[in-house]
N, C-alpha and C positions, 0 to 999 in steps of 0.2 A: 419452525416458523416458515415461512418464505420457500415454498417448494419450487414451483416453476411458473413461468409467466401464464401457461395454458395448462392447468394441472390434469385436465382430461386428456391430455395428449402424451403424458408421461410414458405409458406402456408403448405407444407407437413410436416415440422419439428413442427410447432404449433400443427397440428393434432395429430402427433405422440406422442409430449409432453404431450398434454392433456390427450391421451389415457393412458401414463404411470401413470398418476396422478388419474387413475381409474373413468374416465368420469367426473370429477368435472368441473363446468363450468367456462368459463374464467373469470379472474379478469375484474371488470369493473369500468369505471370511475364514480367517485362520483359527480352526477349531481348538488349537494348543494355546491360543494367545488371548490377550483381552478382546471381549467380545467386540469392543469398536474398531478393532484392526481388521482392514481388508488387504489381502495379499493378492497382487496381480500376477496371473499366470502368465509364462512365456513373455516377460515384460519386455524383451529386447523387440520381439516381433510385433507386440502390441504397440509399442511406442513408435517404432519406425513406420507403422500403419496409419498413424495419425498425419503424416506428411501428406499435404495437398487437400486434406479434409476441409470442406467447406462449412460455414455457419450461415445459415439462411438469415436474410434481413428480417424475416417474421419471427425469429427467435430472439431478436434483440429490440427492446421495449422503447427505443427511440429511433428515429429515421437514420438509416445507414443504406449502404449498397451491399450488406453482408460482409463477412469475414472470411479468411482463410488461414491455414497454417502453413508457413513456408518451410519449417524444419522441425524435426522431433529427433531428440537423440538421448538415448539411455546412457546416463551418466554414472559412472562407478562410484559406489560408496567411498569415501573419504574418512576412515576411523581416526585420522589425526585431527580432524576438524569436528568430528561427531556428525557428519553429513551422511545420510543414508542414499542408497542408490534410488534414482529418481529419473524420470523422462523430463527434459528440458524441452519446453515447446517455445516457438518463436512464431508469431504471426501478426495479422493486422486486421483492423476494422476499418473498411473503406467508408470515407466521407460520403454522406448523401449528397452534398455539394462536390461534384468532381474537382473543384479548384481548392477544397479544404484540405488539409493534411490528414493522412490516415492516422488512426491510433495504433501504434505499434505496441505490442503486448508480449509479455513473456510469463509461462506458467511452468511451474515445478511440481511434478507429479510423483510422489513417492511410491515405491513398490510396495511397501508397507504402509498403509494409509488409515489414518485415525478416523476417517469420514467426517473431518471438518475441513473447512477452509479459511485462510486469511488473505484478505485484499490489502494491499499497502498503498498508501496514499503518496502523493507526489511532493514536489518541493519548488518554490520559487515561481517562476513562470513555467514550469514543467519543461517539456521538449526532451528530456533524457530519460530513456527507459528504465523504470524501477523494476529491479530484477526478482524482488521478493525473496531474496536469499539472506538478506540481513536481519539483524535482532529487530523485535518489535520495540516501539517507543518505551523508554522507561527502563531499559536494561544497562544504562551507562554508556555514554558516547566515548568514553576514552577507556573503556575496559569491557570489550565484547564478552569476555569470559564470565562476566557476571551472569549472564544468562544464554540459553541456547535459542538459536534462531528458530521460528516455526516449523520451518523444513526438516529441522532436525529432530522435532517431535512427532512427526508424521503428518503434519498439515499439508494439504494441497495449497500453495501459495502462488499469488499471481500480482502483477503491477503492470504499469504502462507508461508511455510517455505523455499522456494526457491529451494527445492530438494537437500538440501545438509547435512541433518540430518544423521550423521554416529555415531558409537560407539566408533570410535577411536579419536585421538588427534585432536585439532583444526586445520583446514585446510587440514586435510588429506583426505577429500573427493575428492580433486583435483587429487588424483591417478585414480580416475574414470573418464574417459573422458566425459561421459554425465552428470556427477554431475557439472564437471567444465565447461562445456558448459551452464548449467543451471545457474550457478553462473555469467557467463559472460553476461547473459541477457536473455538466452533462456526461463527460467522459467517465465519471464514476460508474454511471448506469450502463453505458455502452461497454465498457471494459468488463464490468461484472456479468452482464448477461452474456456475452461471447465467451468468457472465460468459464462460467458455469455450465455451458452447454458443451464445452470441450471436456470439463471434468466428468460431465455425465456420460459422455461418449467413451472416455477411457475407461471408466470404473463400472459403467453401467447402472448408476445410480447418482442421486443428488447428495450433496453433503448433508449430514444431519444438523449441522451448525455451521452458519456463515458469519464470520467476523470481519470487520474493517479496523485497521490500524493506522494511524498517521500523526503527523505532527507538523506544525506551522501551517503551510499550504495543505498538507495531509490531513491535519486537524480540521481545517475549514472543510475539506472534501469529506470528512467523517461526519460533521455536522450536515452537510449537504446530504449524505445517506440517511442520517436519522430524520430530517426534516421532510425531504422529497421522496425518499426511497426506502421508507422506514420498513415496509412489509418484505424487503430483500434480506434484511439482516437480523440476525439474533443477538449480537452484540457489537460495539463501537468503542474504540479507545481514540480520544483526541487530545494530544498533547498541545499546549499553547496555541490553540486554534485561531487563525486570522479571520475572525469572524465578522468584522466590519471593513470590507477593502476601502471603500472610498473615504471612510473616516480616517483610516490609518494614513492613506496617501496624503490627504489635507494636513494631517499632523505632521508627517514627516517634512512636508514642504515648509510648513510654518517655522518648525524648529530650525531647519538648514537655513532658512532665510534670515532667521535672527542671528545665527551663528556667523553665517558668512556675508549676508547681504548688507549688513551695517558694519562699519569700520570699528575694528576692536571688539567684535563678538565673539571671535573665536578663541578657545582656550587651548594652549599648548600642552603637550604632555606633561610638564611640570606643574602647570595650574590645575589639569586633570586630577593629578596625585593629591594636590592641595585639597581639593573638593572631597575626594575619596577619603583621605585620612582624617579630615575633620567630620565627615558623616559617621564613619566607623567609631571614631573615637568618642562621639557623643552616643551613638546608638547600639553599638555592638552589645553592651551589658544590660540593656533594657530587658533581655529574656532570662537574666540570671546568670548567664555565662558568657565570658569575653572569649569567643571561639571563631572569630573572624566572620560570623554570620548574624544579619540582623533579622530577627524573626518577628519582633513586635514592631511591625512596620507602622502601625497607627500611632504606637507611643513615640516612634521616632519622628512623624510629622509634627507633634507637639513640642518634642524635646530640641530639635535642630532647627536653627534659624540660618538661612543663608546670608543674612545680614551680618553674621559674626565674621564673614569673609572679606567684607567690603573695605578697601583702602580708606585709610583715614583722610587722605587729601581729596578723596571722592572722584578722582580724575584717572589716574593711571593704575594699572595693574602689573603685578609682579609674581614672583614665585611664592610670595608670602601673603598676597591678598588680590582681590579682583576688583577690576574697574566696574562702574555702573552698568556699562552695556554688557559686560560678561556676567554680571548678577542676572540681568535681564534675560540672557541665553538661558540660564538655569532656571529662572522663574518661569520662563514660556514653556520650557519642557515640563515643569513640575506643576503645572496647573492644568485645570480642565479647559478644553477648548470648546466653546459652544459655536454651533454653525448658524449661518444667516437663515438657513431653511432646513426641515427636517429631513432625514434620510428615510430608507425602508423601515418599516415597523416603528415608526415613531422615534427613531434615534435622533437626538438633537445636539450631540456633542460626543466627545471621547474624553475619558479621564486622564489623569495625569500619567506621565512616564516617570519610572522610578530613579531619575538622576539624583534625588535626594534620599532615596531610601537603599542606596548602596548598588545601584544599577552603574554598569561599565558604560562610560560616555563613549567608547569607541565607535559605536555603529553610526553616531552624528558626527564625532570630531576626529576620527582616525584619518588624517589626511595631513601627510608630510609637509605639503607646499602650504597648507592653510587655506586653500581657495574653495575647498568643497568638492572639487571635482572628482576625489577618489572616495568621497562618503558614501558608506552602505545606503544611507538614506536616499541620496540622489540616484543610485543605480537602481532604486525601486520606484521612486515617484516620477523621475524624468520619463521612462517609457510609458508610464500609464498616463500621464499628462498628454504626451503626444500621440500615442497611439490609441489610447482607450477613449480618453475625453475629447481631445481635439479631432481625432480621426484623421491626421494628417502627418504623413510621412517626413513632411517638411516643417512640422510644428516645432515649438520651442516651449520649454517650461521657463525660461526667462520671464520675470515679471509677471507670473501667472497670477490671475485673479479669479478664483474659483466661482465667484458670484456671477461672472458672465456666463457660465455654463451650468446654470441650475438645472435645466431640462435634462441635459445630458448626464449629469452626475446622478440625478435622481433615477433615471433609466438604469444606469449602471449599479446604483445601489440595490434596486430591485432585483437585477440580474445576479449580481455577485455576492451580496451580503447574506450571512447566515444568522441574522439576529431574530428570526422567527421562532418565538418560544413554544409554538404549537407542535408538539410531539405526540399527539393523541394517537395516532395510528401506530407508531413504534411502541409507545407503552401498553396500548391495547393488546398488540400481538405478543407481548412479554419481552420486548427488546430491553437491553441492558446498556447503559451509557457510563463511561468513566472519562472524566475530564481531569487533567493535570496541567499545573501552570506553576512557573516560578516567579518569586518576588522581584527578581533583578532582571526580567526580560525587557530589553530595551526595543525589541521589534514589535512583540505583541504584549503590550503592558498588562500587568495583573488586573488594573482597573477595567479594561475591556472584557476580560473573561469574567470578572465578578458581576459586571452588569448584565451579561448574558445569564449567568446563573441566578442572578436575583430576579430576572425576568421569568425564568422557569419556575422559580419558587413562588412567585406571586400568581402564576397561573395554576399550580398544582398543590400549593401548600404542603401539609405534611406528607402527603402522598408521593411526592416527589422522591422520596426516600426507596420507593419501590422499584425505581428503574435508573436513578442517576445518583452518582458519586462524584464530588469534586473536591480535589486535593490540591493543595498550595503548599510547596516547598521552598523554604527560605534558601536563599543564595542560589537557587537554580535560575539560569538564564534562558536564553534561546538555545537550548542544548545544555552544554556544559555551565561553567560559571564557577563561582567559590564551592559549590556543592554541586557535583555531577550526578544526578540522582540515579540510581540502580534500584529498581524494583521491578518485580515480574508481573508486569500489569496485565500480560495475556492470560497467565494462569489465574489471577484473580478474576479476570472477566469469564474465563472459561467456567470456573467453579460457581459463579453467579448464573451464568445462563444455562449451564447443563445440569446443575445440581441444586440450584436455587440457593447457594450459599453465598451472601453477599461479602465483600470484604470486610473482615474484622480486625482492628488494631494493626494495619499495614506499617511495615517498617522500611525506611528509607536508607539505603546504603550510599556513602558517598564514594564514588569511582575515582575522583580525583586523584592523579599521581601524587603520592607522598602523604595522603589524608588518611593512611592507616586503615582504609575502610571503616571510618565512623560510622554510626547509625543515629537516626532520629525517628522518632514516630511522624509518620506522614498523616498530617492532620487534615481533617475536613474543613473547608472553609465554613466560617471565618476564624477558626481556631488556629493556634500556632504552638509550636514546641517551646515549653518553658521549663528551665532547668530547676529540678526539685531543691538544689542548694547542697547537694552531697553526692558523692560518687563520681565515676569517671564521665567528663563531659564528653567522651566519645561513644557513650553507650545509651542507646535510645530508652532503655529501662530507667534511666535518671532523669527523664523528661516527661512531661504530661502535656496534653494538648489543652491549652488555656485560651481565655478570651471568648468573645462572642459579638453579637451585633452585626449591623451591615455597614459596608464602607460607603 
């Protein structure tokens, strides 16, 4: 797909690239190996010759002042880690605005190359270089041995810091317009174009297949790639993508304010356990197996009532019951939040967070002092309110009323959100998209990803299966959880994009320590794993994907 920004210039660029590499011969296919492999001759010299090479601004599809390679070092193979010999390249893309942070990037170019590339997405507010040496999403966050990193498989890999590294407080980069635009997703394009130019110069050819892999913020960036730059990519993996930034910020603030802004709204650790035990006690077996997972989440919505935890005197909470204010904290999180005005692409609210579906309350309530200052939610919404919405280094999230900032929030929603279901260009060019979500994610709730997929389904109808798969894993949270998903998503994507073989009957392995590598069928939304009633509950073969309908 996606060859070069100016296809007619490929031959000239190849010649120029080789000239910059001091006349070294082009990398050549290994006649004794898989046809896809390209072997770099004189790799040490060729790698060293990259140092100081510049990437012209014209070769990057968004405004920059060009890029340059600061260092290039041939790194020896590491058999113990399964890592091959590769050229480690570090460089930067200079901001078009001289006051904007540069985009700092790293590439890893294997001497034995499979002719494919994998771009890695970022995390949080970015600002830290993504090395591209890690496993792809879905290979088990607590057990990397479940799968090999793309570099080990021969992929040219790369990542960047997203162009948001500043010396000031977290999120303060947003006071610079270009840095904010980079965080919105423009860094995806700038990083990709600079990196692919470097790949081209090193190997003398473009990748045959270009993939993007990311989770959370990286998942958001994956949808940016599909929606805005779809002709650059053959395949994209997006795990728990943060598709609706402004909706999430408002939801985090609303839940936090209920828990900490009202006397008695906080639940201490014992009360959190009370909620968890009650939810699992009611809902764990609704899928046919008592296994510490709630697979039938919609059945749980019906079966469990938070009212069962209300103190009989109606006023005070204890380790055995909850006060009315604490009940309201849970209801607030477990209910849809409708906005006073629509966001981009007609989004009018955000769905329930899974506090009553087995979700861990810690992101909201993990705060030893009970004042909310250490809450993960606060760490996310406070910088966005001050630097993104108020655009004021001296701003404050205290007593924040989002309705006063309607114009700015709408602007940010248009800039940041990836709720647009128009993937026509990506689909037309043969792109493939895999989305994965966990049921217990308290940062990116399943309801949010469900809503985006349903918008895609409304647009494309049955033809959506030509290019999208959406899987939901019970017990999977924002990374690990009660079920730490291990599934080789990259191999599944590559088989689909390269050979036209879509994922069929994928199996998820639990990489959680002590879980014994139990397995489950990885079911396509809206289906879920249901126990057949006999056989080992640790074996996927004893489950079937059941259910249907929309949430």
